[in-house]
C-alpha positions, 0 to 999 in steps of 0.5 A: 613402271620401276623408276622410269620417268616416262610416266605419259608413255606408260599412261598412254599404253594402259588405263589409269587403274592399271598403271603402277609405279615403283621407285626402285626393284627394292620397293617392289614387295610394298605394291603387292597389295595392289598388284595381286587384286589388279592381276586377278580381277575378271573382266565384266565380260569376255567375248570369245574369239571368232575363228574364221571357218570357211564352208569347206574343208581346207588343207593349207601348207605354211612354206616358210623361209629359213635362210640367213636373210630371214634369220634372227629378228626376221625370223621372229616376225615371220613365225609370229605372222603365220602363227597369228594367222593360224590362231584366228582359223577354224582349225580341226580335223574336220575343217581346216588343217595346217602344215608347215614346210621350211626351205632353204637350198632344200625343202623339209616337212616340218609339221604334217597336216594332221599332227596338231588339230586346234588353233592354239596348238599349231599356232604355238608350235609354229612359234617354237620353229627352230631358224636356219642359216642356208644360203639360198631360198629355193622356193621352186624346190619347196614348191616340188617337195610340198607337191610330191611329198607333203600332201599325202594321205601319210601326212594328213592330206584329204582327198576332199580338201582344197590344197592351198600353198601359202609360201613367203620369199624375201629374195629372187628365184626364178622357176617359181611361176613354173612349179606353180603352174604344174600345182594349179592345173590340179584344181582346186590346188591354189598358190598364194605368194607373200613377197617380203620386199623381194624386187622380184614382184613379177614372177611372185605375181605370176607364180600366185596366178591372180593379183588376189592371191598376192600380197606384198610387205615392204619388210618383216616388221610390216608383215603384220599389215597384210595379215587380215588380208591373207587370212580373208583369201586362204580362207575362201573356198575355191569356188570360181564365180559363174556369170548367171544369165536368164536367157542364156546370153553370152554376157562378157564374152568375146565372140570375135570368133565363131562360137560353138553351139551344143546342137545346130538349132538347139542352145543349152536354155531349150534343154533344161529338163533331162537327166541322164542318170550318169555317175561319176562319168566323163563325156567326149563330144565328136560330131562336128559341132563340137569340133574345134575349127580354128586355133584359138582359145576358149573364152567362156562355156554355156550350159544348163544344169539341174543341181548344184556341184562342180563340173570339169570342161574338157578339152581333148586332142586326137592322138593316133587312135586315142585321145589326150586330155589337154586341159580343163576348166573347173567350175561351180555351179549352184541349183538348177539354172542355165549358166555362162561362165567367162573363163578368166584370162589366165585360163583361157585354154589353147585349142588346135583345129580338131580338138574336141570339148567334153566334160566330167562331174563328181558324182551325178552328171550335172549338165542336162540333156534331152531327146535328140530331134534332128541329127543326133549329137556323136560322142562317148561316155566313159567311167573312170573319170579320174584322167589327168592332164597330159594322159591319153584315153582310149574313148572308141574300146573303153567308152559307150557310144552316145546315142539319141541324146543332146546335151546342153553345153557349148563353148565359145572361142576368140583369137589365140594371143600372139607371141611377142617379147616384152623387150627386144633383149634379155639380159642375164648376168652369171658367175663364170664357174657354173658347172653345165647344166646350171640354170641361167634364165627363163624366156617368158614371152607374152601371148603364151595361152593356158595349155599351150605349147611354146617351141623355141629355136636358137639362132646364131647372133651375127656378132657372136658367133660362138656363143650358142655352144655354151648354152642350151635352151629348152625346146618347149620350157624355155629354160637357158642353161649352161651347156658346157664349162664357161671361159674365165670372165677375163678371157670371155665374158660377153655371149649372146645369140637369137631365140625364136618362140612360136606358139601353137598358132605359129605366130612367132616372136624374136629376142637376142639373148645377152649373157655376161659372165663375171669372175667371183671372189674367194669364198671364206667357208668357215667365216664368220665365226666366233671362239673363245681363248684363255688369257694365258694363250701362248705365242704361235698357237693356232687359234682357228683354220678355215678353208678359202676356196675360189669359185671361178679357179683362181689361185687365192692369197690371204692375209690380216685385213684389220682387227678391231680393237687394233692389236698385234696379238694376231698373224695369219699363216698359210703356205698352201697354193692353189684354188682350195687352201687352208689359212690359220688365224694365230696367236703372235709370237708374243701375245698379250691378251687381257680380259680387263683390257679387252674382252673381245677382238673382230679379226678380219681375214682378206682373200684375194684371187687377183681380181676380187677380194672378199673378207672373213670375219672371226670374233676371238673372245678372251675367257674371264680368268677363274683365279684362286687366291692363296692364304697368306698368314700373318708374320706373328704365326710362324714366331708363335709356333717356334716359341710354342715348340722350343720347350718341347724341343728342350725336354726332347734333348734333355731325354735323349742325354739321359738315355744316351747315359744310362745305355752307353756311358759306363758306370765309375766304380771307387776303388 
């Protein structure tokens, strides 16, 4: 403590023997003999930090916002948060790998997964990240970039590791949940959302997919409050928790709809011993007991297994002579047992009448089997087993028929969730200058089950007959976009139409979409900014020129709004007209800049399009003058030089007279 009187506050911070005080900076040297022993003394014992080390391999990416709203102090908090997390994880080439993607309007691979292989290295590199000044936090773009461009072998991604996406965001951005849904279809890919008071909780909870993967911080400064929760969540292995029973009964399953059995008279617990020897094989069961009989969704799977491992339980849909993989639930099983797995609500696969079920395992086929004692199960098994969701497979020609073997598996169904909109009116407000193709809003009705296709139909609103021509609604995506150039808001600002959503079971819901457009103020593209000038800046000098553009296409006029401190040193000049014009901030005709008086000015430029105004700010700093002092000798100095030179001058004069007389004056002779 140097000269401060706040002794109690500092004493509360450290132990008494670690508190040192100096009266001022000049006497710091005097306490060296006390400081040195304190800072070089080893503690009684050193407890090494315990790193969090999961039992599985994880490839984790921190997706960090770097926009204007996350800059400066906020970016320090954000970097510190992720740096502290990295420092506590068991980062190595064989356990956890950590990379970084940063994003604003675009997304950037900033640190690859295999670049830094210790917690200290990756933690330090995160602290060194440069902040950005982007205008938009497009997390949906960042998720797409991470999925397609970041998680690659070239960046250190491992096929044996689960891919964890951990993103932080402080603003509103639609579309994140859609991209996260695509990501998490490729289990064990998992998304974690850190919401920094964005005001868009519902979207980011949906993006994470589960409340246990959503975290809220009231501000950047309060991120540390959720640090331990985030560490606990992102170091859990991606293993669903099955419900294991001793008698094979379906616990916690809604069996209000018919439940499918593996065979008419056999249950999985009756077929617990057989192993068919399948390796990296996928199975499709085609007989009637495995065929979905109604439009519904799968609520649970019951099966017997002979050892630990992962199983993908699959739903296939007829597509001509082939079958298309609709979706699957991935389950981890432990040891030898009969397991009932109740599927979490948001992963219950929507199925149609005629769909079939199947499964696959990595390595050995884990599902047990037995000899066929009655009507034999029908189906196919095939390799390879790497078919992805949405792809078709020719089971008949590429698979091998299953004969004489019954497998210990069944699925249970429940009624499909009916469609409904949470509100009868869906409202959106957008700028009137958005070009065709621009995103407006996303239709998100309740009741859209996992892997279910919802179809949208647009209907004319009786009070707004011409609205439909200005907007498109994605037939299956529900994404509303601008179809053609909108009218200016002062001409037409209100649009509305009806939209009907229909699910795979033909249940429907209808809502009104109300869209309001608004004029946007001019954009001063080159501000805020900072410049420096000298005291000697002449009058009518152009100090700074900026472009002003009106996104709505209105004519713009700008003027000097104010200066702080008040001064007449500045004027605004611009003679262009139209939607994109140049304006200059100039020195007035007789400026009087003085570093001593005011070394900085805030100059505000007001731009108006007759409907809205915007302000650009320019900070003008006055450079400190660098003056040189001219030496002026004392008055006696020149007098002394003159007196000293007088004898020399007289001697030279006399010498010249003698010389002239000698050479040019003739000598007089006496007669």
